PDB file with one MODEL, atoms N, CA, C and O in Angstrom:
MODEL        1
ATOM      1  N   MET A   1      18.079 -19.109  -5.932  1.00  0.00           N
ATOM      2  CA  MET A   1      18.468 -17.757  -5.608  1.00  0.00           C
ATOM      3  C   MET A   1      17.209 -16.915  -5.410  1.00  0.00           C
ATOM      4  O   MET A   1      16.309 -16.929  -6.250  1.00  0.00           O
ATOM      5  N   ALA A   2      17.150 -16.197  -4.317  1.00  0.00           N
ATOM      6  CA  ALA A   2      16.003 -15.347  -4.038  1.00  0.00           C
ATOM      7  C   ALA A   2      16.091 -14.065  -4.862  1.00  0.00           C
ATOM      8  O   ALA A   2      17.166 -13.487  -5.024  1.00  0.00           O
ATOM      9  N   SER A   3      14.947 -13.633  -5.375  1.00  0.00           N
ATOM     10  CA  SER A   3      14.951 -12.385  -6.142  1.00  0.00           C
ATOM     11  C   SER A   3      14.956 -11.205  -5.178  1.00  0.00           C
ATOM     12  O   SER A   3      14.365 -11.259  -4.100  1.00  0.00           O
ATOM     13  N   ARG A   4      15.622 -10.162  -5.582  1.00  0.00           N
ATOM     14  CA  ARG A   4      15.673  -8.959  -4.754  1.00  0.00           C
ATOM     15  C   ARG A   4      14.486  -8.079  -5.079  1.00  0.00           C
ATOM     16  O   ARG A   4      14.237  -7.747  -6.238  1.00  0.00           O
ATOM     17  N   ARG A   5      13.775  -7.715  -4.067  1.00  0.00           N
ATOM     18  CA  ARG A   5      12.597  -6.882  -4.227  1.00  0.00           C
ATOM     19  C   ARG A   5      12.995  -5.417  -4.120  1.00  0.00           C
ATOM     20  O   ARG A   5      13.744  -5.036  -3.220  1.00  0.00           O
ATOM     21  N   ARG A   6      12.500  -4.606  -5.029  1.00  0.00           N
ATOM     22  CA  ARG A   6      12.793  -3.172  -5.005  1.00  0.00           C
ATOM     23  C   ARG A   6      11.580  -2.424  -4.483  1.00  0.00           C
ATOM     24  O   ARG A   6      10.438  -2.756  -4.803  1.00  0.00           O
ATOM     25  N   THR A   7      11.844  -1.423  -3.686  1.00  0.00           N
ATOM     26  CA  THR A   7      10.794  -0.605  -3.120  1.00  0.00           C
ATOM     27  C   THR A   7      11.091   0.852  -3.458  1.00  0.00           C
ATOM     28  O   THR A   7      12.226   1.310  -3.322  1.00  0.00           O
ATOM     29  N   LEU A   8      10.075   1.572  -3.897  1.00  0.00           N
ATOM     30  CA  LEU A   8      10.221   2.990  -4.194  1.00  0.00           C
ATOM     31  C   LEU A   8       9.741   3.786  -2.993  1.00  0.00           C
ATOM     32  O   LEU A   8       8.598   3.646  -2.558  1.00  0.00           O
ATOM     33  N   LEU A   9      10.625   4.622  -2.459  1.00  0.00           N
ATOM     34  CA  LEU A   9      10.280   5.516  -1.361  1.00  0.00           C
ATOM     35  C   LEU A   9      10.374   6.937  -1.868  1.00  0.00           C
ATOM     36  O   LEU A   9      11.389   7.323  -2.449  1.00  0.00           O
ATOM     37  N   LYS A  10       9.339   7.717  -1.659  1.00  0.00           N
ATOM     38  CA  LYS A  10       9.344   9.107  -2.109  1.00  0.00           C
ATOM     39  C   LYS A  10       9.606  10.015  -0.912  1.00  0.00           C
ATOM     40  O   LYS A  10       8.971   9.894   0.135  1.00  0.00           O
ATOM     41  N   VAL A  11      10.551  10.919  -1.094  1.00  0.00           N
ATOM     42  CA  VAL A  11      10.915  11.891  -0.070  1.00  0.00           C
ATOM     43  C   VAL A  11      10.591  13.263  -0.627  1.00  0.00           C
ATOM     44  O   VAL A  11      11.132  13.658  -1.660  1.00  0.00           O
ATOM     45  N   ILE A  12       9.716  13.991   0.045  1.00  0.00           N
ATOM     46  CA  ILE A  12       9.319  15.313  -0.428  1.00  0.00           C
ATOM     47  C   ILE A  12       9.862  16.351   0.553  1.00  0.00           C
ATOM     48  O   ILE A  12       9.651  16.254   1.762  1.00  0.00           O
ATOM     49  N   ILE A  13      10.558  17.339   0.014  1.00  0.00           N
ATOM     50  CA  ILE A  13      11.145  18.394   0.828  1.00  0.00           C
ATOM     51  C   ILE A  13      10.377  19.687   0.555  1.00  0.00           C
ATOM     52  O   ILE A  13      10.358  20.186  -0.570  1.00  0.00           O
ATOM     53  N   LEU A  14       9.747  20.217   1.599  1.00  0.00           N
ATOM     54  CA  LEU A  14       8.952  21.438   1.472  1.00  0.00           C
ATOM     55  C   LEU A  14       9.467  22.491   2.438  1.00  0.00           C
ATOM     56  O   LEU A  14       9.805  22.178   3.579  1.00  0.00           O
ATOM     57  N   ASP A  15       9.527  23.707   1.998  1.00  0.00           N
ATOM     58  CA  ASP A  15       9.839  24.854   2.849  1.00  0.00           C
ATOM     59  C   ASP A  15       9.693  26.103   2.001  1.00  0.00           C
ATOM     60  O   ASP A  15       9.419  26.015   0.804  1.00  0.00           O
ATOM     61  N   VAL A  16       9.872  27.244   2.600  1.00  0.00           N
ATOM     62  CA  VAL A  16       9.747  28.500   1.868  1.00  0.00           C
ATOM     63  C   VAL A  16      10.940  28.701   0.948  1.00  0.00           C
ATOM     64  O   VAL A  16      11.960  28.024   1.084  1.00  0.00           O
ATOM     65  N   SER A  17      10.811  29.620   0.026  1.00  0.00           N
ATOM     66  CA  SER A  17      11.849  29.888  -0.966  1.00  0.00           C
ATOM     67  C   SER A  17      13.129  30.401  -0.313  1.00  0.00           C
ATOM     68  O   SER A  17      13.084  31.208   0.615  1.00  0.00           O
ATOM     69  N   GLY A  18      14.268  29.923  -0.810  1.00  0.00           N
ATOM     70  CA  GLY A  18      15.558  30.466  -0.414  1.00  0.00           C
ATOM     71  C   GLY A  18      16.172  29.904   0.854  1.00  0.00           C
ATOM     72  O   GLY A  18      17.171  30.438   1.335  1.00  0.00           O
ATOM     73  N   VAL A  19      15.603  28.836   1.411  1.00  0.00           N
ATOM     74  CA  VAL A  19      16.156  28.305   2.662  1.00  0.00           C
ATOM     75  C   VAL A  19      17.202  27.215   2.458  1.00  0.00           C
ATOM     76  O   VAL A  19      17.876  26.834   3.415  1.00  0.00           O
ATOM     77  N   GLY A  20      17.356  26.701   1.235  1.00  0.00           N
ATOM     78  CA  GLY A  20      18.391  25.705   0.976  1.00  0.00           C
ATOM     79  C   GLY A  20      17.895  24.282   0.927  1.00  0.00           C
ATOM     80  O   GLY A  20      18.431  23.424   1.629  1.00  0.00           O
ATOM     81  N   LYS A  21      16.886  24.001   0.119  1.00  0.00           N
ATOM     82  CA  LYS A  21      16.379  22.636  -0.032  1.00  0.00           C
ATOM     83  C   LYS A  21      17.163  21.856  -1.085  1.00  0.00           C
ATOM     84  O   LYS A  21      17.348  20.647  -0.948  1.00  0.00           O
ATOM     85  N   THR A  22      17.619  22.530  -2.124  1.00  0.00           N
ATOM     86  CA  THR A  22      18.332  21.868  -3.211  1.00  0.00           C
ATOM     87  C   THR A  22      19.707  21.381  -2.773  1.00  0.00           C
ATOM     88  O   THR A  22      20.124  20.291  -3.165  1.00  0.00           O
ATOM     89  N   SER A  23      20.403  22.149  -1.986  1.00  0.00           N
ATOM     90  CA  SER A  23      21.764  21.810  -1.579  1.00  0.00           C
ATOM     91  C   SER A  23      21.876  20.467  -0.850  1.00  0.00           C
ATOM     92  O   SER A  23      22.709  19.650  -1.242  1.00  0.00           O
ATOM     93  N   PRO A  24      21.080  20.199   0.191  1.00  0.00           N
ATOM     94  CA  PRO A  24      21.208  18.891   0.843  1.00  0.00           C
ATOM     95  C   PRO A  24      20.777  17.731  -0.051  1.00  0.00           C
ATOM     96  O   PRO A  24      21.302  16.624   0.070  1.00  0.00           O
ATOM     97  N   MET A  25      19.812  17.985  -0.959  1.00  0.00           N
ATOM     98  CA  MET A  25      19.413  16.931  -1.903  1.00  0.00           C
ATOM     99  C   MET A  25      20.598  16.548  -2.783  1.00  0.00           C
ATOM    100  O   MET A  25      20.903  15.366  -2.943  1.00  0.00           O
ATOM    101  N   ASN A  26      21.257  17.542  -3.348  1.00  0.00           N
ATOM    102  CA  ASN A  26      22.397  17.265  -4.227  1.00  0.00           C
ATOM    103  C   ASN A  26      23.567  16.659  -3.464  1.00  0.00           C
ATOM    104  O   ASN A  26      24.269  15.801  -3.999  1.00  0.00           O
ATOM    105  N   GLN A  27      23.786  17.083  -2.243  1.00  0.00           N
ATOM    106  CA  GLN A  27      24.874  16.503  -1.447  1.00  0.00           C
ATOM    107  C   GLN A  27      24.625  15.019  -1.201  1.00  0.00           C
ATOM    108  O   GLN A  27      25.546  14.211  -1.327  1.00  0.00           O
ATOM    109  N   TYR A  28      23.400  14.652  -0.852  1.00  0.00           N
ATOM    110  CA  TYR A  28      23.102  13.248  -0.559  1.00  0.00           C
ATOM    111  C   TYR A  28      23.122  12.382  -1.819  1.00  0.00           C
ATOM    112  O   TYR A  28      23.718  11.305  -1.824  1.00  0.00           O
ATOM    113  N   VAL A  29      22.481  12.843  -2.867  1.00  0.00           N
ATOM    114  CA  VAL A  29      22.342  12.022  -4.072  1.00  0.00           C
ATOM    115  C   VAL A  29      23.613  12.032  -4.924  1.00  0.00           C
ATOM    116  O   VAL A  29      24.061  10.974  -5.365  1.00  0.00           O
ATOM    117  N   ASN A  30      24.191  13.192  -5.159  1.00  0.00           N
ATOM    118  CA  ASN A  30      25.316  13.321  -6.091  1.00  0.00           C
ATOM    119  C   ASN A  30      26.670  13.516  -5.418  1.00  0.00           C
ATOM    120  O   ASN A  30      27.700  13.529  -6.092  1.00  0.00           O
ATOM    121  N   ARG A  31      26.678  13.667  -4.107  1.00  0.00           N
ATOM    122  CA  ARG A  31      27.909  13.944  -3.360  1.00  0.00           C
ATOM    123  C   ARG A  31      28.642  15.170  -3.900  1.00  0.00           C
ATOM    124  O   ARG A  31      29.868  15.185  -4.007  1.00  0.00           O
ATOM    125  N   LYS A  32      27.862  16.195  -4.236  1.00  0.00           N
ATOM    126  CA  LYS A  32      28.397  17.453  -4.748  1.00  0.00           C
ATOM    127  C   LYS A  32      27.841  18.598  -3.918  1.00  0.00           C
ATOM    128  O   LYS A  32      26.716  18.534  -3.421  1.00  0.00           O
ATOM    129  N   PHE A  33      28.633  19.634  -3.777  1.00  0.00           N
ATOM    130  CA  PHE A  33      28.161  20.834  -3.103  1.00  0.00           C
ATOM    131  C   PHE A  33      28.456  22.042  -3.978  1.00  0.00           C
ATOM    132  O   PHE A  33      29.540  22.174  -4.547  1.00  0.00           O
ATOM    133  N   SER A  34      27.485  22.898  -4.069  1.00  0.00           N
ATOM    134  CA  SER A  34      27.667  24.184  -4.738  1.00  0.00           C
ATOM    135  C   SER A  34      26.926  25.226  -3.918  1.00  0.00           C
ATOM    136  O   SER A  34      25.814  24.979  -3.453  1.00  0.00           O
ATOM    137  N   ASN A  35      27.529  26.372  -3.743  1.00  0.00           N
ATOM    138  CA  ASN A  35      26.825  27.433  -3.033  1.00  0.00           C
ATOM    139  C   ASN A  35      26.203  28.432  -4.002  1.00  0.00           C
ATOM    140  O   ASN A  35      25.783  29.516  -3.598  1.00  0.00           O
ATOM    141  N   GLN A  36      26.146  28.067  -5.278  1.00  0.00           N
ATOM    142  CA  GLN A  36      25.563  28.950  -6.281  1.00  0.00           C
ATOM    143  C   GLN A  36      24.419  28.244  -7.000  1.00  0.00           C
ATOM    144  O   GLN A  36      24.612  27.620  -8.043  1.00  0.00           O
ATOM    145  N   TYR A  37      23.238  28.354  -6.429  1.00  0.00           N
ATOM    146  CA  TYR A  37      22.043  27.766  -7.024  1.00  0.00           C
ATOM    147  C   TYR A  37      21.130  28.874  -7.505  1.00  0.00           C
ATOM    148  O   TYR A  37      21.067  29.948  -6.906  1.00  0.00           O
ATOM    149  N   LYS A  38      20.427  28.607  -8.584  1.00  0.00           N
ATOM    150  CA  LYS A  38      19.370  29.503  -9.033  1.00  0.00           C
ATOM    151  C   LYS A  38      18.065  28.979  -8.449  1.00  0.00           C
ATOM    152  O   LYS A  38      17.952  27.797  -8.125  1.00  0.00           O
ATOM    153  N   ALA A  39      17.091  29.854  -8.316  1.00  0.00           N
ATOM    154  CA  ALA A  39      15.790  29.441  -7.795  1.00  0.00           C
ATOM    155  C   ALA A  39      15.211  28.341  -8.681  1.00  0.00           C
ATOM    156  O   ALA A  39      15.257  28.428  -9.908  1.00  0.00           O
ATOM    157  N   THR A  40      14.675  27.326  -8.055  1.00  0.00           N
ATOM    158  CA  THR A  40      14.083  26.201  -8.784  1.00  0.00           C
ATOM    159  C   THR A  40      12.725  26.603  -9.340  1.00  0.00           C
ATOM    160  O   THR A  40      11.873  27.116  -8.614  1.00  0.00           O
ATOM    161  N   ILE A  41      12.533  26.370 -10.619  1.00  0.00           N
ATOM    162  CA  ILE A  41      11.246  26.616 -11.261  1.00  0.00           C
ATOM    163  C   ILE A  41      10.619  25.250 -11.511  1.00  0.00           C
ATOM    164  O   ILE A  41      11.229  24.397 -12.157  1.00  0.00           O
ATOM    165  N   GLY A  42       9.425  25.037 -11.014  1.00  0.00           N
ATOM    166  CA  GLY A  42       8.778  23.732 -11.169  1.00  0.00           C
ATOM    167  C   GLY A  42       9.131  22.833 -10.011  1.00  0.00           C
ATOM    168  O   GLY A  42       8.707  23.082  -8.883  1.00  0.00           O
ATOM    169  N   ALA A  43       9.904  21.784 -10.271  1.00  0.00           N
ATOM    170  CA  ALA A  43      10.279  20.850  -9.208  1.00  0.00           C
ATOM    171  C   ALA A  43      11.595  20.183  -9.562  1.00  0.00           C
ATOM    172  O   ALA A  43      11.923  20.019 -10.737  1.00  0.00           O
ATOM    173  N   ASP A  44      12.345  19.802  -8.543  1.00  0.00           N
ATOM    174  CA  ASP A  44      13.567  19.007  -8.713  1.00  0.00           C
ATOM    175  C   ASP A  44      13.239  17.566  -8.387  1.00  0.00           C
ATOM    176  O   ASP A  44      12.562  17.289  -7.397  1.00  0.00           O
ATOM    177  N   PHE A  45      13.710  16.647  -9.209  1.00  0.00           N
ATOM    178  CA  PHE A  45      13.548  15.233  -8.929  1.00  0.00           C
ATOM    179  C   PHE A  45      14.915  14.583  -8.989  1.00  0.00           C
ATOM    180  O   PHE A  45      15.620  14.724  -9.989  1.00  0.00           O
ATOM    181  N   LEU A  46      15.299  13.885  -7.956  1.00  0.00           N
ATOM    182  CA  LEU A  46      16.555  13.136  -7.919  1.00  0.00           C
ATOM    183  C   LEU A  46      16.256  11.746  -7.408  1.00  0.00           C
ATOM    184  O   LEU A  46      15.375  11.570  -6.566  1.00  0.00           O
ATOM    185  N   THR A  47      16.977  10.752  -7.903  1.00  0.00           N
ATOM    186  CA  THR A  47      16.796   9.393  -7.402  1.00  0.00           C
ATOM    187  C   THR A  47      18.133   8.816  -6.971  1.00  0.00           C
ATOM    188  O   THR A  47      19.188   9.172  -7.497  1.00  0.00           O
ATOM    189  N   LYS A  48      18.059   7.918  -6.004  1.00  0.00           N
ATOM    190  CA  LYS A  48      19.257   7.246  -5.503  1.00  0.00           C
ATOM    191  C   LYS A  48      18.874   5.829  -5.108  1.00  0.00           C
ATOM    192  O   LYS A  48      17.862   5.603  -4.446  1.00  0.00           O
ATOM    193  N   GLU A  49      19.698   4.886  -5.525  1.00  0.00           N
ATOM    194  CA  GLU A  49      19.506   3.486  -5.148  1.00  0.00           C
ATOM    195  C   GLU A  49      20.269   3.222  -3.856  1.00  0.00           C
ATOM    196  O   GLU A  49      21.447   3.562  -3.743  1.00  0.00           O
ATOM    197  N   VAL A  50      19.597   2.617  -2.885  1.00  0.00           N
ATOM    198  CA  VAL A  50      20.253   2.251  -1.632  1.00  0.00           C
ATOM    199  C   VAL A  50      19.966   0.797  -1.304  1.00  0.00           C
ATOM    200  O   VAL A  50      18.895   0.274  -1.609  1.00  0.00           O
ATOM    201  N   GLN A  51      20.929   0.164  -0.687  1.00  0.00           N
ATOM    202  CA  GLN A  51      20.820  -1.234  -0.288  1.00  0.00           C
ATOM    203  C   GLN A  51      20.809  -1.283   1.236  1.00  0.00           C
ATOM    204  O   GLN A  51      21.721  -0.767   1.881  1.00  0.00           O
ATOM    205  N   VAL A  52      19.789  -1.897   1.810  1.00  0.00           N
ATOM    206  CA  VAL A  52      19.705  -2.085   3.248  1.00  0.00           C
ATOM    207  C   VAL A  52      19.496  -3.575   3.486  1.00  0.00           C
ATOM    208  O   VAL A  52      18.461  -4.146   3.144  1.00  0.00           O
ATOM    209  N   GLU A  53      20.521  -4.183   4.087  1.00  0.00           N
ATOM    210  CA  GLU A  53      20.538  -5.635   4.268  1.00  0.00           C
ATOM    211  C   GLU A  53      20.313  -6.297   2.912  1.00  0.00           C
ATOM    212  O   GLU A  53      21.117  -6.094   2.002  1.00  0.00           O
ATOM    213  N   ASP A  54      19.258  -7.074   2.745  1.00  0.00           N
ATOM    214  CA  ASP A  54      19.041  -7.774   1.470  1.00  0.00           C
ATOM    215  C   ASP A  54      17.978  -7.095   0.607  1.00  0.00           C
ATOM    216  O   ASP A  54      17.473  -7.702  -0.338  1.00  0.00           O
ATOM    217  N   ARG A  55      17.635  -5.853   0.919  1.00  0.00           N
ATOM    218  CA  ARG A  55      16.593  -5.171   0.156  1.00  0.00           C
ATOM    219  C   ARG A  55      17.151  -3.959  -0.572  1.00  0.00           C
ATOM    220  O   ARG A  55      18.030  -3.265  -0.062  1.00  0.00           O
ATOM    221  N   SER A  56      16.630  -3.711  -1.774  1.00  0.00           N
ATOM    222  CA  SER A  56      17.006  -2.538  -2.556  1.00  0.00           C
ATOM    223  C   SER A  56      15.881  -1.517  -2.484  1.00  0.00           C
ATOM    224  O   SER A  56      14.702  -1.852  -2.600  1.00  0.00           O
ATOM    225  N   PHE A  57      16.272  -0.275  -2.293  1.00  0.00           N
ATOM    226  CA  PHE A  57      15.306   0.812  -2.245  1.00  0.00           C
ATOM    227  C   PHE A  57      15.709   1.863  -3.263  1.00  0.00           C
ATOM    228  O   PHE A  57      16.894   2.143  -3.446  1.00  0.00           O
ATOM    229  N   THR A  58      14.723   2.441  -3.921  1.00  0.00           N
ATOM    230  CA  THR A  58      14.942   3.596  -4.769  1.00  0.00           C
ATOM    231  C   THR A  58      14.331   4.779  -4.041  1.00  0.00           C
ATOM    232  O   THR A  58      13.121   4.828  -3.817  1.00  0.00           O
ATOM    233  N   LEU A  59      15.181   5.733  -3.673  1.00  0.00           N
ATOM    234  CA  LEU A  59      14.692   6.954  -3.043  1.00  0.00           C
ATOM    235  C   LEU A  59      14.465   7.978  -4.139  1.00  0.00           C
ATOM    236  O   LEU A  59      15.368   8.275  -4.922  1.00  0.00           O
ATOM    237  N   GLN A  60      13.274   8.508  -4.190  1.00  0.00           N
ATOM    238  CA  GLN A  60      12.969   9.550  -5.161  1.00  0.00           C
ATOM    239  C   GLN A  60      12.705  10.824  -4.375  1.00  0.00           C
ATOM    240  O   GLN A  60      11.677  10.957  -3.710  1.00  0.00           O
ATOM    241  N   ASN A  61      13.636  11.750  -4.459  1.00  0.00           N
ATOM    242  CA  ASN A  61      13.513  13.031  -3.774  1.00  0.00           C
ATOM    243  C   ASN A  61      12.779  13.989  -4.683  1.00  0.00           C
ATOM    244  O   ASN A  61      13.108  14.123  -5.861  1.00  0.00           O
ATOM    245  N   GLU A  62      11.790  14.650  -4.132  1.00  0.00           N
ATOM    246  CA  GLU A  62      11.035  15.621  -4.905  1.00  0.00           C
ATOM    247  C   GLU A  62      10.992  16.923  -4.121  1.00  0.00           C
ATOM    248  O   GLU A  62      10.664  16.945  -2.935  1.00  0.00           O
ATOM    249  N   LYS A  63      11.327  17.991  -4.801  1.00  0.00           N
ATOM    250  CA  LYS A  63      11.229  19.315  -4.189  1.00  0.00           C
ATOM    251  C   LYS A  63      10.326  20.146  -5.078  1.00  0.00           C
ATOM    252  O   LYS A  63      10.791  20.771  -6.031  1.00  0.00           O
ATOM    253  N   PRO A  64       9.001  20.159  -4.762  1.00  0.00           N
ATOM    254  CA  PRO A  64       8.075  20.928  -5.603  1.00  0.00           C
ATOM    255  C   PRO A  64       8.243  22.418  -5.412  1.00  0.00           C
ATOM    256  O   PRO A  64       8.737  22.878  -4.382  1.00  0.00           O
ATOM    257  N   ARG A  65       7.829  23.159  -6.410  1.00  0.00           N
ATOM    258  CA  ARG A  65       7.896  24.624  -6.288  1.00  0.00           C
ATOM    259  C   ARG A  65       6.821  25.084  -5.329  1.00  0.00           C
ATOM    260  O   ARG A  65       5.852  24.373  -5.065  1.00  0.00           O
ATOM    261  N   LYS A  66       7.006  26.260  -4.824  1.00  0.00           N
ATOM    262  CA  LYS A  66       6.034  26.847  -3.916  1.00  0.00           C
ATOM    263  C   LYS A  66       4.744  27.112  -4.673  1.00  0.00           C
ATOM    264  O   LYS A  66       4.753  27.722  -5.743  1.00  0.00           O
ATOM    265  N   ALA A  67       3.634  26.648  -4.108  1.00  0.00           N
ATOM    266  CA  ALA A  67       2.338  26.826  -4.777  1.00  0.00           C
ATOM    267  C   ALA A  67       1.742  28.181  -4.482  1.00  0.00           C
ATOM    268  O   ALA A  67       0.654  28.495  -4.965  1.00  0.00           O
TER     269      ALA A  67
ENDMDL
END
């Protein structure tokens, strides 16, 4: 049996404050939508496991705060 190799892919979402970066992240990772978000302090990190053909990927979404 062949071992499944896992690959970590980092996705960073950058934009100005208040444009809606958290909402699409939560929709993709958690399949949830809310139109009531508070401003993110620091950074949001979400992960999702995806399978493409015979490979496993871990997507790590990062939304850093505005510097």
